[in-house]
C-alpha positions as CSV (number, residue, x, y, z in Angstrom):
1,X,0.0,0.0,0.0
2,X,1.4,3.5,-0.9
3,X,2.6,5.7,2.0
4,X,0.4,8.4,3.4
5,X,1.5,12.0,2.9
6,X,-0.1,15.3,3.3
7,X,-0.7,15.5,-0.4
8,X,-2.3,12.0,-0.6
9,X,-6.0,12.5,0.0
10,X,-8.7,10.0,0.7
11,X,-11.7,10.5,-1.7
12,X,-13.8,7.5,-0.5
13,X,-16.6,9.9,0.6
14,X,-16.8,11.4,-2.9
15,X,-16.7,8.1,-4.7
16,X,-19.9,6.9,-3.0
17,X,-21.9,10.0,-3.9
18,X,-22.0,11.1,-7.6
19,X,-21.9,14.9,-8.0
20,X,-20.4,15.4,-4.5
21,X,-17.7,17.9,-3.9
22,X,-15.2,18.9,-1.2
23,X,-13.0,21.9,-0.8
24,X,-9.4,21.3,0.2
25,X,-7.0,24.0,1.5
26,X,-3.6,22.9,2.8
27,X,0.0,23.9,3.0
28,X,2.7,21.4,2.2
29,X,6.4,21.1,1.5
30,X,7.0,19.7,-2.0
31,X,10.7,18.7,-2.2
32,X,13.0,19.2,-5.2
33,X,11.0,21.8,-7.1
34,X,13.8,23.3,-9.2
35,X,14.2,24.4,-12.8
36,X,17.3,26.1,-14.2
37,X,18.5,27.5,-11.0
38,X,15.1,28.8,-9.8
39,X,13.7,26.8,-7.0
40,X,11.0,26.6,-4.4
41,X,13.1,26.9,-1.2
42,X,13.4,23.8,0.9
43,X,10.8,23.8,3.7
44,X,8.8,26.5,2.0
45,X,5.1,26.0,2.1
46,X,3.2,25.4,-1.1
47,X,-0.4,26.7,-0.7
48,X,-3.0,24.4,-2.3
49,X,-6.6,25.6,-2.6
50,X,-8.7,23.1,-4.6
51,X,-12.2,21.8,-5.1
52,X,-12.5,18.0,-5.5
53,X,-15.6,16.9,-7.4
54,X,-17.0,13.5,-8.3
55,X,-17.7,13.0,-12.0
56,X,-18.6,9.8,-13.8
57,X,-14.9,9.3,-15.0
58,X,-13.4,9.8,-11.5
59,X,-12.5,12.9,-9.5
60,X,-11.9,16.4,-11.0
61,X,-9.5,18.7,-9.2
62,X,-9.8,22.4,-9.8
63,X,-8.2,25.4,-8.0
64,X,-4.9,27.2,-7.5
65,X,-1.5,26.3,-6.3
66,X,0.9,29.0,-4.9
67,X,4.5,28.8,-4.0
68,X,7.4,31.2,-3.3
69,X,10.6,30.9,-5.5
70,X,14.1,32.1,-5.2
71,X,17.0,32.4,-7.7
72,X,19.7,34.8,-8.9
73,X,19.2,37.7,-11.3
74,X,20.3,36.4,-14.7
75,X,22.0,39.7,-15.4
76,X,23.8,40.7,-12.2
77,X,23.6,37.6,-10.0
78,X,22.0,39.2,-6.9
79,X,19.4,37.0,-5.1
80,X,15.8,37.5,-6.2
81,X,12.6,36.0,-5.1
82,X,8.9,36.0,-5.9
83,X,5.7,34.0,-5.9
84,X,4.1,31.9,-8.6
85,X,0.4,31.0,-8.7
86,X,-1.0,28.5,-11.2
87,X,-4.5,27.2,-12.0
88,X,-5.1,23.5,-11.7
89,X,-7.9,21.6,-13.6
90,X,-7.1,17.9,-13.7
91,X,-8.9,14.6,-13.8
92,X,-8.0,11.6,-11.7
93,X,-9.4,8.3,-13.0
94,X,-8.7,4.5,-12.4
95,X,-7.2,4.0,-15.9
96,X,-5.3,7.3,-16.6
97,X,-4.3,8.3,-20.1
98,X,-0.5,8.9,-20.1
99,X,0.3,12.6,-20.0
100,X,-3.4,13.6,-19.9
101,X,-4.9,12.4,-16.6
102,X,-3.8,11.2,-13.2
103,X,-4.3,7.9,-11.4
104,X,-7.2,7.4,-9.0
105,X,-5.8,4.7,-6.7
106,X,-8.8,2.8,-5.3
107,X,-10.1,5.5,-2.9
108,X,-7.2,8.1,-2.9
109,X,-5.5,10.7,-5.0
110,X,-1.9,11.9,-4.8
111,X,-1.7,15.7,-5.5
112,X,2.2,15.8,-5.5
113,X,2.5,15.0,-9.3
114,X,-0.2,17.6,-10.1
115,X,1.5,20.3,-8.0
116,X,4.9,19.4,-9.5
117,X,3.6,19.3,-13.1
118,X,1.9,22.7,-12.8
119,X,4.5,24.7,-10.7
120,X,7.7,23.6,-12.5
121,X,6.9,25.1,-15.9
122,X,5.8,28.4,-14.3
123,X,9.1,29.0,-12.4
124,X,11.0,31.8,-14.1
125,X,14.0,30.6,-16.1
126,X,15.9,33.9,-16.3
127,X,14.6,36.2,-13.6
128,X,15.7,39.8,-13.2
129,X,16.1,41.8,-10.0
130,X,14.4,44.7,-11.9
131,X,13.4,45.4,-15.5
132,X,16.2,47.9,-16.1
133,X,19.0,45.8,-14.6
134,X,22.3,46.6,-16.4
135,X,24.0,43.4,-15.4
136,X,27.7,42.8,-14.9
137,X,30.5,44.3,-17.0
138,X,31.8,41.6,-19.3
139,X,35.3,42.9,-19.0
140,X,35.9,43.6,-15.3
141,X,32.8,42.0,-13.7
142,X,31.6,45.2,-11.9
143,X,27.9,45.4,-11.2
144,X,26.8,48.2,-13.6
145,X,23.8,48.9,-11.5
146,X,26.1,50.2,-8.8
147,X,29.2,51.6,-10.5
148,X,30.4,52.9,-13.9
149,X,33.5,50.8,-14.4
150,X,34.8,52.8,-17.4
151,X,35.6,49.7,-19.5
152,X,35.5,50.6,-23.2
153,X,33.8,48.0,-25.4
154,X,36.2,46.3,-27.8
155,X,36.3,47.6,-31.4
156,X,33.7,45.7,-33.4
157,X,34.9,43.0,-35.7
158,X,35.6,44.7,-39.1
159,X,34.2,41.7,-40.9
160,X,30.7,42.9,-39.9
161,X,31.2,46.5,-41.0
162,X,29.1,46.0,-44.2
163,X,26.1,44.9,-42.1
164,X,26.3,48.0,-39.8
165,X,25.7,50.2,-42.8
166,X,22.3,48.5,-43.6
167,X,19.2,50.4,-42.5
168,X,16.5,48.0,-41.5
């Protein structure tokens, strides 16, 4: 029998009553949520607000999932953080279709794959500390948001000179 976790919910009460529904609001730690250097901090609480509803095919889960994230600015490398909120609308059924629905295991559903599948694609892949971040100087490494380093850009490659004269 699968282990019991906070994200594994019994739905036996819903399965015995067609059309029944139940609201679920919980906070849980979902480990290893990371994509390209952006991650949900270890021990951070993921807020899950869902409505579970019995339908002929199984259980429909609708609602929102919210989580904090942290990373580094992709331009200047200072720490940045934020929150992500995603909408969930998924079906749990006894015989799931690979990549389309989730498994209804006898009288329980596991929300962890749903939370993971919805949060990961929404984490920012190249976050910025601010929209006008000037980043690091490619020559001396100075943070151009804080200082003017005075490094002069290299002379452009003369092989591209003909293209600079084009007006587009």
